[in-house]
C-alpha positions as CSV (number, residue, x, y, z in Angstrom):
1,M,7.8,-96.2,70.3
2,E,5.8,-98.9,68.5
3,R,5.8,-98.8,64.7
4,S,3.3,-100.3,62.4
5,T,4.2,-102.0,59.1
6,T,3.6,-98.7,57.3
7,G,6.1,-96.9,59.5
8,I,3.4,-94.6,60.9
9,F,2.9,-95.1,64.6
10,Y,0.9,-94.2,67.6
11,T,2.8,-94.6,70.8
12,T,1.5,-96.9,73.6
13,L,1.0,-93.7,75.6
14,Q,-1.1,-92.1,72.9
15,R,-3.3,-95.1,72.6
16,R,-3.8,-95.5,76.3
17,L,-4.7,-91.8,76.7
18,H,-7.1,-92.0,73.8
19,W,-9.0,-94.9,75.4
20,L,-8.8,-93.5,78.9
21,V,-10.5,-90.3,77.6
22,L,-13.2,-92.4,76.0
23,L,-13.9,-94.2,79.3
24,M,-13.9,-91.0,81.2
25,L,-16.3,-89.4,78.7
26,I,-18.7,-92.4,79.1
27,A,-18.6,-91.8,82.9
28,Q,-19.4,-88.1,82.3
29,Y,-22.5,-89.0,80.2
30,L,-23.6,-91.6,82.8
31,L,-23.3,-89.0,85.5
32,Q,-25.3,-86.2,83.7
33,V,-28.7,-87.0,85.2
34,P,-27.5,-87.2,88.8
35,M,-25.2,-84.2,88.2
36,R,-28.3,-82.2,87.0
37,A,-30.0,-83.1,90.3
38,A,-27.0,-82.0,92.3
39,M,-26.8,-78.7,90.4
40,A,-30.5,-78.1,91.0
41,A,-29.9,-78.7,94.8
42,I,-26.9,-76.3,94.7
43,E,-28.9,-73.6,92.8
44,S,-31.8,-73.8,95.3
45,Q,-29.2,-73.6,98.1
46,E,-30.2,-77.0,99.5
47,T,-27.7,-79.2,101.3
48,L,-26.4,-81.9,99.0
49,T,-26.9,-85.5,99.9
50,L,-23.7,-87.6,100.2
51,F,-24.6,-89.1,96.8
52,Q,-25.0,-85.7,95.2
53,Y,-21.8,-84.5,96.7
54,L,-19.9,-87.6,95.3
55,V,-21.5,-87.2,91.9
56,A,-20.5,-83.5,91.7
57,T,-17.0,-84.2,92.9
58,V,-16.5,-87.1,90.5
59,H,-18.0,-85.2,87.5
60,T,-16.1,-82.0,88.1
61,G,-12.8,-83.8,88.8
62,N,-13.3,-86.0,85.8
63,G,-14.0,-83.0,83.6
64,I,-10.8,-81.2,84.7
65,S,-8.8,-84.5,84.3
66,I,-10.2,-85.0,80.8
67,A,-9.1,-81.5,79.8
68,A,-5.6,-82.0,81.2
69,I,-5.3,-85.3,79.4
70,M,-6.5,-83.7,76.2
71,I,-3.9,-81.0,76.5
72,W,-1.3,-83.6,77.1
73,R,-2.5,-85.6,74.0
74,W,-2.4,-82.4,71.9
75,Q,1.3,-82.0,72.9
76,L,2.0,-85.7,72.0
77,R,0.1,-85.2,68.6
78,R,2.3,-82.2,67.8
79,R,5.4,-84.4,68.0
80,A,4.0,-87.2,65.8
81,V,0.8,-87.1,63.9
82,P,0.0,-90.4,62.3
83,L,-2.3,-90.2,59.4
84,A,-3.9,-92.8,57.2
85,G,-0.8,-94.0,55.5
86,G,-0.9,-91.5,52.7
87,N,-4.2,-92.7,51.1
88,L,-6.3,-89.6,52.0
89,T,-7.0,-86.9,49.4
90,P,-5.8,-83.5,50.6
91,R,-9.4,-82.4,51.1
92,R,-10.2,-85.4,53.2
93,E,-7.0,-85.0,55.2
94,K,-8.0,-81.4,55.9
95,L,-11.4,-82.6,57.0
96,V,-9.8,-85.1,59.4
97,R,-7.6,-82.4,60.9
98,V,-10.6,-80.0,61.3
99,H,-12.6,-82.8,63.0
100,H,-9.8,-83.6,65.4
101,V,-9.3,-79.9,66.3
102,S,-13.1,-79.6,66.8
103,L,-13.0,-82.6,69.2
104,Y,-10.2,-81.0,71.2
105,V,-11.8,-77.6,71.3
106,T,-15.2,-79.0,72.3
107,V,-13.8,-81.1,75.1
108,L,-11.8,-78.1,76.4
109,G,-14.9,-75.9,76.0
110,M,-16.9,-78.4,78.0
111,M,-14.4,-78.2,80.9
112,V,-14.4,-74.4,80.8
113,T,-18.1,-74.0,80.6
114,G,-18.7,-76.6,83.3
115,A,-16.2,-75.0,85.6
116,L,-17.7,-71.5,85.0
117,H,-21.2,-72.8,85.8
118,Y,-20.3,-74.9,88.8
119,Y,-17.7,-72.8,90.5
120,V,-18.7,-69.3,89.4
121,G,-22.4,-69.7,88.9
122,I,-22.6,-68.3,85.4
123,E,-25.9,-69.6,84.0
124,A,-25.0,-68.9,80.4
125,A,-22.0,-71.2,80.8
126,G,-24.3,-73.9,82.1
127,Q,-26.4,-73.5,79.0
128,W,-23.4,-73.8,76.7
129,H,-22.3,-76.8,78.7
130,E,-25.6,-78.5,78.0
131,W,-25.4,-77.7,74.3
132,G,-21.8,-78.8,74.2
133,K,-22.6,-82.3,75.4
134,W,-24.7,-82.8,72.3
135,L,-22.1,-81.3,70.0
136,L,-19.5,-83.6,71.7
137,L,-21.8,-86.6,71.2
138,V,-22.1,-85.8,67.5
139,L,-18.4,-85.3,67.1
140,V,-17.6,-88.6,68.9
141,G,-20.2,-90.4,66.7
142,V,-18.5,-88.9,63.6
143,H,-15.1,-89.9,65.0
144,I,-16.3,-93.5,65.5
145,A,-17.8,-93.7,62.0
146,G,-14.6,-92.3,60.6
147,A,-12.5,-94.8,62.5
148,L,-14.7,-97.7,61.4
149,S,-14.5,-96.4,57.8
150,H,-10.8,-97.5,57.9
151,G,-12.2,-100.9,58.6
152,V,-10.8,-104.3,58.7
153,R,-9.1,-105.9,55.8
154,H,-11.6,-107.8,53.6
155,G,-9.1,-109.8,51.7
156,A,-6.4,-108.9,49.2
157,H,-8.9,-108.1,46.4
158,H,-12.2,-107.5,48.2
159,E,-12.9,-104.2,49.9
160,A,-16.3,-103.1,51.0
161,P,-17.6,-99.8,49.5
162,G,-16.6,-96.8,51.6
163,V,-14.2,-98.9,53.7
164,R,-10.5,-98.2,53.1
165,S,-8.0,-101.0,53.6
166,D,-5.5,-99.0,55.7
167,T,-4.2,-99.6,59.2
168,V,-5.5,-96.5,61.1
169,L,-8.1,-98.5,63.1
170,Q,-5.7,-101.3,63.7
171,R,-2.9,-99.0,64.9
172,M,-5.2,-97.2,67.3
173,M,-6.3,-100.6,68.7
174,G,-2.6,-101.4,69.2
175,R,-2.2,-104.0,66.5
176,D,-0.6,-103.8,63.1
177,S,-3.4,-105.9,61.6
178,L,-6.6,-107.5,62.6
179,R,-6.8,-111.2,61.9
């Protein structure tokens, strides 16, 4: 396991899975318009084109894979949960934990609702899946803003307002410090 200078660490595996999920989520968002067209063809009982078939296969496979990786990540987090090096207030620490749980639950909910809509044909699940993508987008935006709030070091005595000089962002990037 790799350790930061603060003694709080993310393993290489945790970091790689984090960034892999991000890349897979980007792919899911890029596939949403062609996936919608594929679902329209399925619902009207049309034969899928090769492209629609590939989109549906990649989108559903990616969704299931993301959920599996998130469950794996959850298990890894339970063993070692690196926080912001002790500089968060208890209230802020609780907010961070609630946010992370919300991310995990939303991603898993997206997989469940997507599967129920695609494989079982439950329309309500499809609607929840549509709403969930926007919720997930907001949660990811908040996650990115929170990560950036940990910022980069601005010198020994100069810290930008709202930016904490800790190592959370650097540790997730796989570096003990950004230079």
